[in-house]
Every structure is written in structure tokens, then in C-alpha cells.
C-alpha positions as CSV (number, residue, x, y, z in Angstrom):
1,X,101.0,96.6,75.5
2,X,99.7,99.2,78.0
3,X,99.1,98.6,81.7
4,X,97.8,95.1,81.3
5,X,99.2,91.7,82.2
6,X,98.3,88.0,82.5
7,X,97.7,86.4,85.8
8,X,100.0,83.6,87.0
9,X,98.2,81.0,89.2
10,X,100.2,80.5,92.4
11,X,98.4,77.6,93.9
12,X,95.1,75.7,94.0
13,X,92.5,76.0,96.7
14,X,92.5,73.5,99.5
15,X,89.9,71.8,101.6
16,X,90.8,72.4,105.2
17,X,89.3,73.0,108.6
18,X,88.2,76.7,108.8
19,X,89.0,76.9,112.5
20,X,92.5,75.6,111.9
21,X,93.0,78.0,109.0
22,X,92.0,80.9,111.2
23,X,94.3,79.7,114.0
24,X,97.3,79.5,111.6
25,X,96.9,83.0,110.1
26,X,96.4,84.4,113.6
27,X,99.7,82.8,114.9
28,X,102.6,85.1,115.4
29,X,104.8,85.9,112.4
30,X,102.4,84.1,110.0
31,X,101.2,86.4,107.2
32,X,99.3,85.4,104.1
33,X,102.4,84.6,102.0
34,X,103.9,82.5,104.8
35,X,100.5,80.9,105.4
36,X,100.3,79.6,101.8
37,X,103.9,78.4,102.0
38,X,103.2,76.5,105.1
39,X,100.2,74.9,103.6
40,X,102.1,74.0,100.5
41,X,104.8,72.3,102.6
42,X,102.6,70.6,105.1
43,X,99.3,69.9,103.3
44,X,96.9,71.1,105.9
45,X,96.6,74.0,108.4
46,X,96.5,71.4,111.2
47,X,99.8,69.9,110.1
48,X,101.3,73.3,109.7
49,X,100.3,74.3,113.2
50,X,101.9,71.2,114.6
51,X,105.1,71.9,112.8
52,X,105.4,75.6,113.7
53,X,107.0,75.3,117.2
54,X,109.6,72.9,115.8
55,X,110.3,75.3,112.9
56,X,110.7,78.1,115.4
57,X,113.0,76.0,117.6
58,X,115.2,75.1,114.7
59,X,115.6,78.8,114.0
60,X,116.7,79.4,117.6
61,X,113.4,81.0,118.6
62,X,112.5,79.7,122.1
63,X,109.0,79.5,123.6
64,X,107.2,80.1,120.3
65,X,103.5,79.5,120.9
66,X,100.8,79.1,118.2
67,X,97.6,81.1,118.5
68,X,95.6,79.6,121.4
69,X,92.4,77.9,120.4
70,X,90.4,80.1,122.8
71,X,91.4,83.2,120.8
72,X,90.0,82.0,117.5
73,X,86.9,80.7,119.2
74,X,86.3,84.1,120.7
75,X,86.8,85.7,117.3
76,X,84.3,83.3,115.8
77,X,81.8,84.1,118.7
78,X,82.2,87.8,118.1
79,X,81.6,87.2,114.4
80,X,78.3,85.4,115.1
81,X,77.2,88.4,117.3
82,X,77.5,90.8,114.3
83,X,76.2,88.3,111.7
84,X,79.5,87.8,110.0
85,X,80.3,84.6,108.2
86,X,83.8,83.1,107.6
87,X,85.0,82.5,104.0
88,X,88.0,80.2,104.4
89,X,90.4,79.7,101.5
90,X,89.4,76.5,99.6
91,X,85.7,76.6,100.5
92,X,83.2,76.9,97.7
93,X,82.0,80.2,99.2
94,X,85.5,81.8,99.0
95,X,85.9,84.2,96.1
96,X,87.6,82.3,93.3
97,X,89.0,85.5,91.8
98,X,91.4,85.7,94.7
99,X,92.7,82.2,94.4
100,X,95.5,83.1,91.9
101,X,97.1,85.6,94.3
102,X,100.2,84.5,96.1
103,X,99.0,86.5,99.1
104,X,95.4,85.7,99.0
105,X,93.7,86.2,102.4
106,X,93.5,82.8,104.1
107,X,90.3,83.9,105.8
108,X,87.7,86.6,105.0
109,X,84.8,87.7,107.3
110,X,81.7,88.8,105.4
111,X,78.4,90.5,106.2
112,X,75.6,90.5,103.6
113,X,75.2,88.7,100.3
114,X,78.3,86.7,99.7
115,X,77.0,85.4,96.4
116,X,77.9,88.8,94.9
117,X,81.6,87.7,94.9
118,X,80.8,84.9,92.5
119,X,79.6,87.4,89.9
120,X,82.0,89.4,87.6
121,X,83.4,92.4,89.5
122,X,85.1,95.7,88.6
123,X,86.8,97.9,91.1
124,X,86.3,101.7,91.2
125,X,88.7,103.8,93.2
126,X,89.6,107.5,93.4
127,X,90.2,110.6,95.4
128,X,88.7,111.2,98.8
129,X,88.4,114.9,98.2
130,X,86.7,114.2,94.8
131,X,85.5,117.0,92.6
132,X,81.9,117.4,91.6
133,X,82.7,116.3,88.1
134,X,84.6,113.3,89.5
135,X,81.6,112.2,91.7
136,X,79.3,112.6,88.7
137,X,81.6,110.3,86.6
138,X,81.7,107.8,89.4
139,X,77.9,107.6,89.6
140,X,77.6,107.3,85.8
141,X,80.2,104.5,85.6
142,X,78.9,102.5,88.6
143,X,75.3,102.8,87.5
144,X,76.1,101.8,83.9
145,X,78.4,98.9,84.8
146,X,75.9,97.7,87.4
147,X,73.1,97.7,84.8
148,X,75.4,95.6,82.6
149,X,75.7,92.9,85.3
150,X,78.9,93.9,87.0
151,X,79.4,94.1,90.7
152,X,81.2,97.3,91.8
153,X,84.0,96.8,94.4
154,X,85.5,99.6,96.3
155,X,87.1,100.5,99.7
156,X,84.3,102.3,101.5
157,X,86.4,105.5,101.7
158,X,84.8,109.0,101.3
159,X,84.7,110.5,97.9
160,X,84.8,108.3,94.8
161,X,84.5,105.0,96.8
162,X,81.4,106.1,98.6
163,X,79.7,107.4,95.4
164,X,80.5,104.2,93.5
165,X,78.9,102.1,96.3
166,X,75.8,104.2,96.4
167,X,75.3,104.2,92.6
168,X,75.7,100.4,92.5
169,X,73.6,99.6,95.6
170,X,70.6,98.2,93.5
171,X,72.7,96.1,91.2
172,X,75.4,94.8,93.5
173,X,78.4,96.3,95.4
174,X,81.1,94.9,97.7
175,X,83.0,97.0,100.2
176,X,86.4,95.8,101.3
177,X,87.3,97.2,104.7
178,X,90.7,98.0,106.1
179,X,89.7,97.2,109.7
180,X,87.4,94.6,111.1
181,X,84.2,94.0,109.1
182,X,82.2,95.2,112.1
183,X,84.1,98.6,112.2
184,X,82.8,101.0,109.6
185,X,85.5,103.5,108.6
186,X,85.4,106.5,108.2
187,X,82.6,107.1,110.7
188,X,80.8,109.4,108.3
189,X,80.2,106.4,106.1
190,X,78.6,104.3,108.9
191,X,75.1,104.7,107.5
192,X,76.4,103.7,104.0
193,X,78.1,100.7,105.5
194,X,74.9,99.6,107.1
195,X,73.1,99.9,103.8
196,X,75.8,97.9,102.1
197,X,75.4,95.2,104.7
198,X,71.7,95.0,104.0
199,X,71.8,95.2,100.2
200,X,75.4,94.3,99.2
201,X,78.4,92.8,101.0
202,X,81.1,93.9,103.3
203,X,84.3,91.9,103.8
204,X,87.6,92.1,105.7
205,X,90.5,89.8,106.5
206,X,91.1,91.5,109.9
207,X,89.8,90.2,113.2
208,X,86.5,91.4,114.7
209,X,86.8,94.9,116.3
210,X,90.1,95.7,114.7
211,X,90.5,99.5,114.2
212,X,92.0,100.3,110.8
213,X,95.7,101.3,110.9
214,X,97.9,102.8,108.2
215,X,99.4,99.4,107.4
216,X,96.0,97.8,106.8
217,X,95.1,100.0,103.8
218,X,97.6,98.6,101.3
219,X,96.5,95.1,102.4
220,X,92.9,96.2,101.8
221,X,93.8,97.5,98.4
222,X,95.2,94.2,97.1
223,X,91.8,92.6,97.9
224,X,89.9,95.3,96.1
225,X,92.0,94.8,92.9
226,X,92.3,91.0,93.4
227,X,88.5,90.5,93.4
228,X,88.1,92.5,90.2
229,X,88.5,91.8,86.5
230,X,89.7,95.4,86.1
231,X,90.4,98.5,88.2
232,X,89.0,101.9,87.1
233,X,90.7,105.0,88.6
234,X,88.3,108.0,88.5
235,X,90.3,110.7,90.2
236,X,93.7,110.3,91.9
237,X,96.6,112.6,92.9
238,X,100.1,111.8,91.8
239,X,100.8,110.3,95.3
240,X,97.7,108.5,96.4
241,X,96.3,105.1,97.6
242,X,94.4,104.8,94.3
243,X,97.7,104.6,92.4
244,X,98.9,101.9,94.8
245,X,95.8,100.0,94.0
246,X,96.5,100.4,90.3
247,X,100.0,99.1,90.7
248,X,98.8,96.2,92.7
249,X,96.2,95.5,90.0
250,X,98.9,95.4,87.4
251,X,101.0,93.0,89.5
252,X,98.0,90.8,89.8
253,X,97.3,90.7,86.1
254,X,94.3,92.9,86.2
255,X,93.5,95.6,83.6
256,X,94.0,99.2,84.7
257,X,91.7,101.9,83.3
258,X,91.6,105.6,84.1
259,X,89.4,108.6,83.5
260,X,91.4,111.6,82.1
261,X,91.3,115.0,83.7
262,X,92.4,118.5,83.2
263,X,96.2,119.0,83.5
264,X,95.8,121.8,86.0
265,X,93.7,119.7,88.4
266,X,95.9,118.0,90.9
267,X,93.2,115.4,91.6
268,X,93.6,114.2,88.0
269,X,97.3,114.1,87.9
270,X,97.5,110.4,88.9
271,X,95.0,109.4,86.3
272,X,96.8,111.3,83.6
273,X,100.1,109.6,84.7
274,X,98.4,106.2,84.3
275,X,97.2,107.1,80.9
276,X,100.7,108.3,79.9
277,X,102.1,104.9,81.0
278,X,99.5,102.9,79.0
279,X,96.4,102.6,81.0
280,X,93.1,102.2,79.1
281,X,91.2,105.5,78.7
282,X,87.7,105.6,80.1
283,X,85.0,108.0,78.7
284,X,82.0,106.0,79.9
285,X,80.7,102.6,80.9
286,X,81.1,101.2,77.3
287,X,84.9,101.6,77.5
288,X,85.0,99.4,80.5
289,X,82.6,96.9,79.0
290,X,84.8,96.6,75.9
291,X,87.6,95.4,78.2
292,X,85.6,93.0,80.4
293,X,82.4,92.5,78.4
294,X,83.4,89.2,76.8
295,X,84.3,87.8,80.2
296,X,80.9,88.9,81.6
297,X,79.1,87.0,78.9
298,X,80.9,83.8,79.7
299,X,80.6,84.1,83.5
300,X,78.4,81.4,85.1
301,X,74.7,82.5,85.3
302,X,74.1,81.2,88.8
303,X,76.3,80.8,91.8
304,X,75.0,77.2,92.1
305,X,76.7,76.4,88.8
306,X,80.0,77.7,90.0
307,X,82.5,75.4,91.5
308,X,86.1,76.3,92.4
309,X,89.0,74.3,90.9
310,X,89.6,71.0,92.7
311,X,92.9,70.9,94.6
312,X,95.7,68.9,93.2
313,X,96.8,65.9,95.3
314,X,99.7,66.6,97.6
315,X,103.0,65.8,96.1
316,X,105.1,63.3,98.1
317,X,108.6,64.2,98.9
318,X,111.5,63.2,101.1
319,X,111.7,64.7,104.6
320,X,114.8,66.9,104.8
321,X,117.5,65.7,107.1
322,X,118.0,67.6,110.3
323,X,121.0,69.8,110.2
324,X,123.3,70.7,113.2
325,X,122.5,74.1,114.7
326,X,125.9,75.4,113.7
327,X,125.1,74.6,110.1
328,X,121.7,76.3,110.4
329,X,123.2,79.4,111.9
330,X,125.8,79.6,109.2
331,X,123.1,79.4,106.5
332,X,121.1,82.1,108.3
333,X,124.2,84.4,108.3
334,X,124.7,83.8,104.6
335,X,121.1,84.6,103.8
336,X,121.0,87.7,105.9
337,X,124.3,88.9,104.6
338,X,122.9,88.9,101.1
339,X,119.6,90.6,101.9
340,X,119.0,94.2,102.6
341,X,116.0,96.7,102.7
342,X,115.7,96.5,98.9
343,X,113.8,93.5,97.7
344,X,115.7,90.6,96.1
345,X,114.2,87.7,94.1
346,X,114.3,84.4,95.9
347,X,115.7,82.6,92.8
348,X,118.5,85.1,92.6
349,X,119.3,84.6,96.3
350,X,119.5,80.8,95.7
351,X,121.9,81.3,92.8
352,X,124.1,83.6,94.9
353,X,124.2,81.2,97.8
354,X,124.8,78.1,95.5
355,X,122.9,76.0,98.0
356,X,120.0,73.5,97.2
357,X,116.7,75.4,96.8
358,X,115.0,73.2,99.4
359,X,117.6,74.1,102.0
360,X,117.3,77.8,101.3
361,X,113.5,77.6,101.3
362,X,113.4,75.8,104.7
363,X,115.7,78.3,106.4
364,X,113.9,81.3,104.8
365,X,110.7,80.1,106.4
366,X,112.4,80.0,109.9
367,X,113.8,83.5,109.3
368,X,110.3,84.7,108.3
369,X,108.8,83.3,111.5
370,X,111.6,84.9,113.5
371,X,110.7,88.3,112.0
372,X,114.1,88.8,110.3
373,X,113.0,88.4,106.7
374,X,110.0,89.8,104.9
375,X,108.5,88.0,102.0
376,X,106.5,90.1,99.5
377,X,104.3,88.8,96.6
378,X,106.3,87.7,93.6
379,X,109.0,85.9,95.7
380,X,110.7,89.1,96.7
381,X,112.7,89.0,99.9
382,X,114.1,91.8,102.1
383,X,115.8,91.9,105.5
384,X,114.1,93.4,108.5
385,X,116.0,95.4,111.1
386,X,116.1,93.7,114.4
387,X,114.5,95.4,117.5
């Protein structure tokens, strides 16, 4: 089978107020997975915001406050100053390739040509300390794939990322940033970032002015792979961010391809490991086109012809009865007793607890907001240490 998989749609896009969407994701303890869960349960961001304080209170969290309206208005004002536009989940301008992800960014900020994200995309990632041969291969692949109509996505890092962006500048490139879209990183790529803004597109899910931190890079990587039909790893060490991107791509149902390298070159060890485990070998652009070429031919020829899937109507359901606080505390104790630092599937937790799924789901949400449970893509849960 190799390192390939099939995507599993998680939800359909929604039509909601962008300002309320931004306010919800900027509220304390609400990450992308929790954001989508709240939307699924309450229908709109506005309704989810209204429910958040009560959800927190029922979990024993006092004085929970949602993100103030002034904060998101300031963020939107800062975005206008730098020429960034908001792409909110469910809008026609939002990249449809992200919509099947359980942790799709609720809001993206973009500078440049956002229509590029409605064309077929391939990600190229690799070593920051790339070899001369690796840089040549990145240029050849990005140029060839760009000429074939593919947009090249990468992370604006030094090395392979930067070389791929440069080679695809004339045909279309998208840079996904770990920090704010107005914060080029690393500084040595500031000129390249400005050129991408003028000729391509830069995007980020982080607020304006956010300096990139270590925890932001895996989040950035899931967008790089999520936007793309396939991920091509040009050079990568055995322990590198590029391999994290490759794993994320596999989890998302994207194809993983790798350029082979000499066994003695540590910068090729990650690629060779991927190939050993079933990744598709890449010798040139044609190898990539054989994987995604058929999809390219069927992709809409104009952005105007593209329309995201229409949302399903909300499903009616009974309002769960309010439980006494002692019962809630007991359920929380049972949940936390069965969770640890190692991820556990939610359906397994429900079977272990022998409680109604709706009851467990409701209390898991309160524990997430309280910061005691972490939910990862794929329905995996782990317990967070307090303090």
C-alpha cells in the first residue's frame, strides 16, 4: 500500500459571522478541534460563544470570560494595516482542501493572491541546511511542477523551503507561516517573504504580530500538508520537522513522496527511511505528476467555477438534562482516572466508562475548556498535568 491513505471528511463548511468565528477561536482554552466541536453542537459561533461561560461554570470553572470584542476588532484593524484578509471557515474564499481536516484552522489571515489556494497544490519540504544537490533538486521539482499547473506550498524556512518558493514564484507559491502573517521568519527570508506577498500568497492562523514559537511549527506543518494533494520531502534528517510534516500528511490522507539520497549523507536519512516504509520515490517532476496528474486535469479551470460544498442542515436533538454538580464531578473523576499522557481513543474511553456517549462528550468538552484534557486529531484524548 505504501505511505498513502484516503481522507475521511470530518465535517462540512459552515456559513457564519467571521468576527464571531475569530472571537471563538481566540477565547481561552478553545483550539481548532474544540472550535469545530462547539460549532457542531451549537450550530453557529455566536451560539457557541453564548454557551461557553455556562459550559465552564458547569465544569466548576469560575469567572470564565470569552474573548472580548475589542480584542478581535483590534486584530482585524491590525490586519487591515498590513493588507491581510481574513479567510473564515465556511466562506467561499476559504481553501476547500482544508475542509476535511478535524483540526482545520477556523480562521486564516492571508496576504497576496488568495485564488492560488483554489488551484491544485503540492507541498515541498526539506532540510534547512540543504546540500547543493538538494537545492538543485528542489529547484527542478518546483519549476517543473509549477509549469504543469501546480501551486507549490512550503513553510518559508531556509534551505529547501526557500528554494522551492523561489523556483515557483512565476507559476504560483503559497507560504504558510508559523507566526503572524505580518512576521516574516527567519529574518533572512524577509525579502523572499515580501516577494511572495507581491507575487504569491502568505497565510497564517496566528494573530497579527505573533512571533513564532516552537509549538507553532507543528501547527504550521499540518496546514502545509493539509492544503496539498501530496507532500514531497527533498532532504530530511532522521529527526526533523519535515518527517513530522510527512506523518501529518499520511494522517490527513495525503500522498507522501521522497527523493532518495546517499546512505552516508545524514541529510538524506529521513527520506531514505520514508522510502523504506513505502513512500513514493521521486526522481523528477514526472514522478509527482503521475501521482497527482489525474487530479490536476479534473480541477476546476477557474476560481469562479469553484464552490465549496454546501453545509448540511443542523440536526435537531434533545437538550441534555442538567446534572447535579456531584454527578458531574464524579464523571470528571472517572474520565481523568482513565486518561494519562498517552493518547486514548474517545470511543475506547466511552466503552470503558459504560456511560452514554452524549454524556461523556459533554463532560469532555468542559474538561478541555478547563485545560485538563487535550484532544488531538483523530479523536485521541490525553490528560494534562495541572499547574
